PDB file of N, CA, C and O in Angstrom:
ATOM      1  N   MET A   1      16.056 -15.196  92.056  1.00  0.00           N
ATOM      2  CA  MET A   1      16.313 -14.180  92.601  1.00  0.00           C
ATOM      3  C   MET A   1      15.384 -13.917  93.571  1.00  0.00           C
ATOM      4  O   MET A   1      14.271 -13.680  93.104  1.00  0.00           O
ATOM      5  N   ALA A   2      15.460 -13.881  94.707  1.00  0.00           N
ATOM      6  CA  ALA A   2      14.386 -13.943  96.050  1.00  0.00           C
ATOM      7  C   ALA A   2      13.598 -12.414  95.591  1.00  0.00           C
ATOM      8  O   ALA A   2      14.182 -11.656  94.817  1.00  0.00           O
ATOM      9  N   LEU A   3      12.368 -12.099  96.097  1.00  0.00           N
ATOM     10  CA  LEU A   3      11.671 -11.407  95.852  1.00  0.00           C
ATOM     11  C   LEU A   3      11.913 -10.162  96.691  1.00  0.00           C
ATOM     12  O   LEU A   3      11.507  -9.056  96.333  1.00  0.00           O
ATOM     13  N   SER A   4      12.669 -10.398  97.960  1.00  0.00           N
ATOM     14  CA  SER A   4      13.063  -8.904  98.790  1.00  0.00           C
ATOM     15  C   SER A   4      14.714  -8.062  97.810  1.00  0.00           C
ATOM     16  O   SER A   4      15.036  -6.881  97.678  1.00  0.00           O
ATOM     17  N   HIS A   5      15.427  -9.462  97.284  1.00  0.00           N
ATOM     18  CA  HIS A   5      16.501  -8.663  96.768  1.00  0.00           C
ATOM     19  C   HIS A   5      15.947  -7.904  95.178  1.00  0.00           C
ATOM     20  O   HIS A   5      16.516  -6.983  94.591  1.00  0.00           O
ATOM     21  N   LEU A   6      14.640  -8.651  94.736  1.00  0.00           N
ATOM     22  CA  LEU A   6      14.310  -8.096  93.112  1.00  0.00           C
ATOM     23  C   LEU A   6      13.777  -6.525  93.900  1.00  0.00           C
ATOM     24  O   LEU A   6      14.017  -5.504  93.255  1.00  0.00           O
ATOM     25  N   THR A   7      13.156  -6.393  95.105  1.00  0.00           N
ATOM     26  CA  THR A   7      12.575  -5.052  95.394  1.00  0.00           C
ATOM     27  C   THR A   7      13.550  -4.269  95.683  1.00  0.00           C
ATOM     28  O   THR A   7      13.240  -3.083  95.578  1.00  0.00           O
ATOM     29  N   ALA A   8      14.611  -4.464  96.007  1.00  0.00           N
ATOM     30  CA  ALA A   8      15.370  -3.810  96.781  1.00  0.00           C
ATOM     31  C   ALA A   8      16.159  -3.266  95.320  1.00  0.00           C
ATOM     32  O   ALA A   8      16.413  -2.068  95.197  1.00  0.00           O
ATOM     33  N   LYS A   9      16.557  -4.371  94.115  1.00  0.00           N
ATOM     34  CA  LYS A   9      17.211  -3.777  93.068  1.00  0.00           C
ATOM     35  C   LYS A   9      16.016  -2.594  92.573  1.00  0.00           C
ATOM     36  O   LYS A   9      16.405  -1.447  92.352  1.00  0.00           O
ATOM     37  N   PHE A  10      14.741  -2.903  92.436  1.00  0.00           N
ATOM     38  CA  PHE A  10      14.131  -2.080  91.593  1.00  0.00           C
ATOM     39  C   PHE A  10      14.130  -0.886  92.277  1.00  0.00           C
ATOM     40  O   PHE A  10      14.453   0.137  91.675  1.00  0.00           O
ATOM     41  N   LYS A  11      13.806  -0.851  93.491  1.00  0.00           N
ATOM     42  CA  LYS A  11      14.196   0.663  94.113  1.00  0.00           C
ATOM     43  C   LYS A  11      15.187   1.475  93.927  1.00  0.00           C
ATOM     44  O   LYS A  11      15.083   2.674  93.667  1.00  0.00           O
ATOM     45  N   SER A  12      16.675   0.552  94.116  1.00  0.00           N
ATOM     46  CA  SER A  12      17.586   1.341  93.948  1.00  0.00           C
ATOM     47  C   SER A  12      17.758   1.789  92.564  1.00  0.00           C
ATOM     48  O   SER A  12      18.329   2.866  92.393  1.00  0.00           O
ATOM     49  N   SER A  13      17.281   1.014  91.384  1.00  0.00           N
ATOM     50  CA  SER A  13      17.308   1.620  90.179  1.00  0.00           C
ATOM     51  C   SER A  13      16.294   2.574  89.713  1.00  0.00           C
ATOM     52  O   SER A  13      16.435   3.069  88.595  1.00  0.00           O
ATOM     53  N   ASP A  14      15.312   2.879  90.427  1.00  0.00           N
ATOM     54  CA  ASP A  14      14.137   3.984  90.397  1.00  0.00           C
ATOM     55  C   ASP A  14      14.871   5.189  90.916  1.00  0.00           C
ATOM     56  O   ASP A  14      14.789   5.509  92.102  1.00  0.00           O
ATOM     57  N   LYS A  15      15.574   5.847  90.058  1.00  0.00           N
ATOM     58  CA  LYS A  15      16.655   7.295  90.353  1.00  0.00           C
ATOM     59  C   LYS A  15      15.436   8.207  91.202  1.00  0.00           C
ATOM     60  O   LYS A  15      15.312   8.448  92.403  1.00  0.00           O
ATOM     61  N   ASN A  16      14.800   8.502  90.284  1.00  0.00           N
ATOM     62  CA  ASN A  16      13.825   9.668  90.543  1.00  0.00           C
ATOM     63  C   ASN A  16      12.400   9.064  91.520  1.00  0.00           C
ATOM     64  O   ASN A  16      11.385   9.717  91.761  1.00  0.00           O
ATOM     65  N   GLY A  17      12.629   7.960  91.865  1.00  0.00           N
ATOM     66  CA  GLY A  17      11.270   7.794  93.188  1.00  0.00           C
ATOM     67  C   GLY A  17       9.881   7.775  92.546  1.00  0.00           C
ATOM     68  O   GLY A  17       8.843   8.013  93.163  1.00  0.00           O
ATOM     69  N   ASP A  18       9.963   7.466  91.236  1.00  0.00           N
ATOM     70  CA  ASP A  18       8.491   7.835  91.070  1.00  0.00           C
ATOM     71  C   ASP A  18       7.576   6.180  90.780  1.00  0.00           C
ATOM     72  O   ASP A  18       6.553   6.062  90.105  1.00  0.00           O
ATOM     73  N   GLY A  19       8.183   5.259  91.381  1.00  0.00           N
ATOM     74  CA  GLY A  19       7.590   4.052  91.304  1.00  0.00           C
ATOM     75  C   GLY A  19       7.540   3.197  90.455  1.00  0.00           C
ATOM     76  O   GLY A  19       6.970   2.107  90.505  1.00  0.00           O
ATOM     77  N   LYS A  20       8.305   3.783  89.405  1.00  0.00           N
ATOM     78  CA  LYS A  20       8.340   2.984  87.927  1.00  0.00           C
ATOM     79  C   LYS A  20       9.946   2.943  87.374  1.00  0.00           C
ATOM     80  O   LYS A  20      10.712   3.627  88.052  1.00  0.00           O
ATOM     81  N   LEU A  21      10.606   2.152  86.111  1.00  0.00           N
ATOM     82  CA  LEU A  21      11.574   2.422  85.897  1.00  0.00           C
ATOM     83  C   LEU A  21      11.199   2.475  84.492  1.00  0.00           C
ATOM     84  O   LEU A  21      10.224   1.962  83.944  1.00  0.00           O
ATOM     85  N   SER A  22      12.378   3.361  83.875  1.00  0.00           N
ATOM     86  CA  SER A  22      12.316   3.894  82.497  1.00  0.00           C
ATOM     87  C   SER A  22      13.371   2.521  81.864  1.00  0.00           C
ATOM     88  O   SER A  22      13.935   1.628  82.495  1.00  0.00           O
ATOM     89  N   LEU A  23      13.343   2.788  80.480  1.00  0.00           N
ATOM     90  CA  LEU A  23      14.536   1.890  79.909  1.00  0.00           C
ATOM     91  C   LEU A  23      15.549   2.101  80.424  1.00  0.00           C
ATOM     92  O   LEU A  23      16.215   1.245  81.007  1.00  0.00           O
ATOM     93  N   GLN A  24      15.920   3.584  80.267  1.00  0.00           N
ATOM     94  CA  GLN A  24      17.513   4.020  80.912  1.00  0.00           C
ATOM     95  C   GLN A  24      17.678   3.782  82.352  1.00  0.00           C
ATOM     96  O   GLN A  24      18.833   3.540  82.702  1.00  0.00           O
ATOM     97  N   GLU A  25      16.920   3.796  83.114  1.00  0.00           N
ATOM     98  CA  GLU A  25      16.596   3.585  84.610  1.00  0.00           C
ATOM     99  C   GLU A  25      17.102   1.864  84.954  1.00  0.00           C
ATOM    100  O   GLU A  25      17.772   1.363  85.857  1.00  0.00           O
ATOM    101  N   ALA A  26      16.585   1.453  84.058  1.00  0.00           N
ATOM    102  CA  ALA A  26      16.939  -0.320  83.886  1.00  0.00           C
ATOM    103  C   ALA A  26      18.222  -0.515  83.696  1.00  0.00           C
ATOM    104  O   ALA A  26      18.991  -1.166  84.404  1.00  0.00           O
ATOM    105  N   LYS A  27      18.427   0.022  82.790  1.00  0.00           N
ATOM    106  CA  LYS A  27      20.026  -0.144  82.186  1.00  0.00           C
ATOM    107  C   LYS A  27      20.808   0.150  82.878  1.00  0.00           C
ATOM    108  O   LYS A  27      21.748  -0.598  83.148  1.00  0.00           O
ATOM    109  N   ASP A  28      20.628   1.565  83.476  1.00  0.00           N
ATOM    110  CA  ASP A  28      21.669   2.004  84.281  1.00  0.00           C
ATOM    111  C   ASP A  28      21.986   1.273  86.035  1.00  0.00           C
ATOM    112  O   ASP A  28      23.018   1.212  86.704  1.00  0.00           O
ATOM    113  N   GLY A  29      20.739   0.865  86.272  1.00  0.00           N
ATOM    114  CA  GLY A  29      20.396  -0.230  87.683  1.00  0.00           C
ATOM    115  C   GLY A  29      21.263  -2.046  87.258  1.00  0.00           C
ATOM    116  O   GLY A  29      21.354  -3.029  87.993  1.00  0.00           O
ATOM    117  N   GLY A  30      21.592  -1.918  86.291  1.00  0.00           N
ATOM    118  CA  GLY A  30      22.130  -3.003  85.461  1.00  0.00           C
ATOM    119  C   GLY A  30      21.009  -4.444  85.577  1.00  0.00           C
ATOM    120  O   GLY A  30      21.386  -5.614  85.648  1.00  0.00           O
ATOM    121  N   MET A  31      19.738  -4.017  85.572  1.00  0.00           N
ATOM    122  CA  MET A  31      18.758  -5.087  85.192  1.00  0.00           C
ATOM    123  C   MET A  31      18.462  -5.457  84.143  1.00  0.00           C
ATOM    124  O   MET A  31      17.420  -5.218  83.533  1.00  0.00           O
ATOM    125  N   SER A  32      19.461  -6.157  83.784  1.00  0.00           N
ATOM    126  CA  SER A  32      19.596  -6.565  82.169  1.00  0.00           C
ATOM    127  C   SER A  32      18.603  -7.516  81.542  1.00  0.00           C
ATOM    128  O   SER A  32      18.384  -7.614  80.335  1.00  0.00           O
ATOM    129  N   ARG A  33      17.926  -8.330  82.692  1.00  0.00           N
ATOM    130  CA  ARG A  33      16.771  -9.013  82.044  1.00  0.00           C
ATOM    131  C   ARG A  33      15.344  -8.091  82.091  1.00  0.00           C
ATOM    132  O   ARG A  33      14.372  -8.428  81.415  1.00  0.00           O
ATOM    133  N   VAL A  34      15.331  -7.247  82.706  1.00  0.00           N
ATOM    134  CA  VAL A  34      14.249  -6.339  82.332  1.00  0.00           C
ATOM    135  C   VAL A  34      14.573  -5.578  81.269  1.00  0.00           C
ATOM    136  O   VAL A  34      13.601  -5.079  80.700  1.00  0.00           O
ATOM    137  N   VAL A  35      15.680  -5.324  80.803  1.00  0.00           N
ATOM    138  CA  VAL A  35      16.150  -4.325  79.696  1.00  0.00           C
ATOM    139  C   VAL A  35      15.592  -5.285  78.635  1.00  0.00           C
ATOM    140  O   VAL A  35      14.842  -4.839  77.767  1.00  0.00           O
ATOM    141  N   ALA A  36      15.997  -6.858  78.676  1.00  0.00           N
ATOM    142  CA  ALA A  36      15.835  -7.629  77.438  1.00  0.00           C
ATOM    143  C   ALA A  36      14.517  -7.802  77.326  1.00  0.00           C
ATOM    144  O   ALA A  36      14.188  -8.123  76.184  1.00  0.00           O
ATOM    145  N   ASN A  37      13.413  -7.683  78.288  1.00  0.00           N
ATOM    146  CA  ASN A  37      12.116  -7.861  77.994  1.00  0.00           C
ATOM    147  C   ASN A  37      11.099  -6.646  78.551  1.00  0.00           C
ATOM    148  O   ASN A  37       9.999  -6.719  79.097  1.00  0.00           O
ATOM    149  N   PHE A  38      11.881  -5.569  78.204  1.00  0.00           N
ATOM    150  CA  PHE A  38      11.368  -4.328  78.670  1.00  0.00           C
ATOM    151  C   PHE A  38       9.737  -4.498  77.976  1.00  0.00           C
ATOM    152  O   PHE A  38       8.726  -4.707  78.646  1.00  0.00           O
ATOM    153  N   ALA A  39       9.781  -4.372  76.715  1.00  0.00           N
ATOM    154  CA  ALA A  39       8.505  -4.317  75.935  1.00  0.00           C
ATOM    155  C   ALA A  39       7.129  -5.207  76.324  1.00  0.00           C
ATOM    156  O   ALA A  39       5.948  -4.892  76.172  1.00  0.00           O
ATOM    157  N   THR A  40       7.744  -6.489  76.906  1.00  0.00           N
ATOM    158  CA  THR A  40       6.854  -7.417  77.135  1.00  0.00           C
ATOM    159  C   THR A  40       6.123  -7.170  78.661  1.00  0.00           C
ATOM    160  O   THR A  40       4.930  -7.359  78.900  1.00  0.00           O
ATOM    161  N   ILE A  41       7.023  -6.759  79.503  1.00  0.00           N
ATOM    162  CA  ILE A  41       6.633  -6.394  80.751  1.00  0.00           C
ATOM    163  C   ILE A  41       6.051  -5.146  80.778  1.00  0.00           C
ATOM    164  O   ILE A  41       5.107  -4.993  81.554  1.00  0.00           O
ATOM    165  N   ASP A  42       6.428  -4.180  80.068  1.00  0.00           N
ATOM    166  CA  ASP A  42       5.483  -2.834  80.017  1.00  0.00           C
ATOM    167  C   ASP A  42       4.047  -3.475  79.424  1.00  0.00           C
ATOM    168  O   ASP A  42       3.911  -3.659  78.215  1.00  0.00           O
ATOM    169  N   THR A  43       3.183  -3.738  80.216  1.00  0.00           N
ATOM    170  CA  THR A  43       1.930  -3.892  79.523  1.00  0.00           C
ATOM    171  C   THR A  43       1.088  -3.097  78.816  1.00  0.00           C
ATOM    172  O   THR A  43       0.375  -3.393  77.857  1.00  0.00           O
ATOM    173  N   ASP A  44       1.289  -1.669  79.589  1.00  0.00           N
ATOM    174  CA  ASP A  44       0.242  -0.696  79.052  1.00  0.00           C
ATOM    175  C   ASP A  44       0.934   0.257  78.202  1.00  0.00           C
ATOM    176  O   ASP A  44       0.593   1.417  77.974  1.00  0.00           O
ATOM    177  N   LYS A  45       2.096  -0.460  77.695  1.00  0.00           N
ATOM    178  CA  LYS A  45       3.037   0.590  77.052  1.00  0.00           C
ATOM    179  C   LYS A  45       2.908   2.178  76.902  1.00  0.00           C
ATOM    180  O   LYS A  45       2.589   2.914  75.968  1.00  0.00           O
ATOM    181  N   ASP A  46       3.350   2.411  78.413  1.00  0.00           N
ATOM    182  CA  ASP A  46       3.418   3.692  78.745  1.00  0.00           C
ATOM    183  C   ASP A  46       5.117   3.964  78.746  1.00  0.00           C
ATOM    184  O   ASP A  46       5.590   5.035  79.125  1.00  0.00           O
ATOM    185  N   GLY A  47       5.769   3.068  78.365  1.00  0.00           N
ATOM    186  CA  GLY A  47       7.113   3.259  78.300  1.00  0.00           C
ATOM    187  C   GLY A  47       8.067   2.894  79.973  1.00  0.00           C
ATOM    188  O   GLY A  47       9.277   2.713  80.116  1.00  0.00           O
ATOM    189  N   PHE A  48       7.296   2.891  80.710  1.00  0.00           N
ATOM    190  CA  PHE A  48       7.858   2.585  82.014  1.00  0.00           C
ATOM    191  C   PHE A  48       7.298   1.232  82.606  1.00  0.00           C
ATOM    192  O   PHE A  48       6.164   0.889  82.274  1.00  0.00           O
ATOM    193  N   VAL A  49       7.922   0.570  83.331  1.00  0.00           N
ATOM    194  CA  VAL A  49       7.825  -0.601  84.192  1.00  0.00           C
ATOM    195  C   VAL A  49       7.451  -0.539  85.452  1.00  0.00           C
ATOM    196  O   VAL A  49       8.370  -0.086  86.134  1.00  0.00           O
ATOM    197  N   THR A  50       6.627  -0.761  85.989  1.00  0.00           N
ATOM    198  CA  THR A  50       6.127  -0.544  87.457  1.00  0.00           C
ATOM    199  C   THR A  50       6.564  -2.307  88.214  1.00  0.00           C
ATOM    200  O   THR A  50       6.433  -3.393  87.650  1.00  0.00           O
ATOM    201  N   PHE A  51       7.087  -2.035  89.621  1.00  0.00           N
ATOM    202  CA  PHE A  51       6.984  -3.178  90.221  1.00  0.00           C
ATOM    203  C   PHE A  51       5.936  -4.172  90.204  1.00  0.00           C
ATOM    204  O   PHE A  51       6.158  -5.357  90.452  1.00  0.00           O
ATOM    205  N   ALA A  52       4.412  -3.553  89.817  1.00  0.00           N
ATOM    206  CA  ALA A  52       3.611  -5.176  89.774  1.00  0.00           C
ATOM    207  C   ALA A  52       3.292  -5.118  88.464  1.00  0.00           C
ATOM    208  O   ALA A  52       2.094  -5.254  88.217  1.00  0.00           O
ATOM    209  N   GLN A  53       4.028  -4.954  87.555  1.00  0.00           N
ATOM    210  CA  GLN A  53       4.004  -5.367  86.146  1.00  0.00           C
ATOM    211  C   GLN A  53       5.357  -6.211  86.238  1.00  0.00           C
ATOM    212  O   GLN A  53       5.358  -7.124  85.413  1.00  0.00           O
ATOM    213  N   LEU A  54       6.323  -6.156  86.896  1.00  0.00           N
ATOM    214  CA  LEU A  54       7.318  -6.775  86.724  1.00  0.00           C
ATOM    215  C   LEU A  54       7.029  -8.216  87.653  1.00  0.00           C
ATOM    216  O   LEU A  54       7.671  -9.220  87.343  1.00  0.00           O
ATOM    217  N   LYS A  55       6.365  -8.261  88.426  1.00  0.00           N
ATOM    218  CA  LYS A  55       5.646  -9.170  89.624  1.00  0.00           C
ATOM    219  C   LYS A  55       5.074 -10.079  88.559  1.00  0.00           C
ATOM    220  O   LYS A  55       5.354 -11.265  88.385  1.00  0.00           O
ATOM    221  N   ALA A  56       4.171  -9.278  87.831  1.00  0.00           N
ATOM    222  CA  ALA A  56       2.927 -10.565  87.223  1.00  0.00           C
ATOM    223  C   ALA A  56       3.533 -10.755  85.935  1.00  0.00           C
ATOM    224  O   ALA A  56       2.672 -11.233  85.197  1.00  0.00           O
ATOM    225  N   GLN A  57       4.724 -10.584  85.270  1.00  0.00           N
ATOM    226  CA  GLN A  57       5.388 -11.041  84.419  1.00  0.00           C
ATOM    227  C   GLN A  57       6.194 -12.355  85.166  1.00  0.00           C
ATOM    228  O   GLN A  57       6.232 -13.436  84.579  1.00  0.00           O
ATOM    229  N   LEU A  58       6.762 -12.199  86.355  1.00  0.00           N
ATOM    230  CA  LEU A  58       7.262 -13.396  86.896  1.00  0.00           C
ATOM    231  C   LEU A  58       6.464 -14.453  87.161  1.00  0.00           C
ATOM    232  O   LEU A  58       6.849 -15.617  87.060  1.00  0.00           O
ATOM    233  N   ALA A  59       5.626 -14.202  87.417  1.00  0.00           N
ATOM    234  CA  ALA A  59       4.289 -14.960  88.047  1.00  0.00           C
ATOM    235  C   ALA A  59       4.038 -15.753  86.900  1.00  0.00           C
ATOM    236  O   ALA A  59       4.085 -16.972  87.060  1.00  0.00           O
ATOM    237  N   GLU A  60       3.740 -15.232  85.594  1.00  0.00           N
ATOM    238  CA  GLU A  60       3.225 -15.819  84.309  1.00  0.00           C
ATOM    239  C   GLU A  60       4.655 -16.763  83.942  1.00  0.00           C
ATOM    240  O   GLU A  60       4.550 -17.836  83.349  1.00  0.00           O
ATOM    241  N   ARG A  61       5.736 -16.313  84.298  1.00  0.00           N
ATOM    242  CA  ARG A  61       6.473 -16.651  83.230  1.00  0.00           C
ATOM    243  C   ARG A  61       7.081 -18.143  84.342  1.00  0.00           C
ATOM    244  O   ARG A  61       7.695 -19.085  83.840  1.00  0.00           O
ATOM    245  N   TYR A  62       6.803 -18.080  85.621  1.00  0.00           N
ATOM    246  CA  TYR A  62       7.015 -19.190  86.658  1.00  0.00           C
ATOM    247  C   TYR A  62       5.917 -19.635  87.003  1.00  0.00           C
ATOM    248  O   TYR A  62       5.896 -19.739  88.229  1.00  0.00           O
ATOM    249  N   LYS A  63       4.841 -20.004  86.466  1.00  0.00           N
ATOM    250  CA  LYS A  63       3.370 -20.469  86.660  1.00  0.00           C
ATOM    251  C   LYS A  63       3.513 -21.975  86.718  1.00  0.00           C
ATOM    252  O   LYS A  63       2.519 -22.685  86.869  1.00  0.00           O
TER     253      LYS A  63
END
């Protein structure tokens, strides 16, 4: 998935516009990989995934 597509998907899934995804927003947005890996991506364990956390997880996975 291209970064621009991921950015658009993240923004469209962030229904309240707070710059982070709850697990429910990720589910509702059809972000199945984020849902499946939510606990791993949410490195600060605040119950939300930021785009920075998502990018960091992808960078780690594909390095």
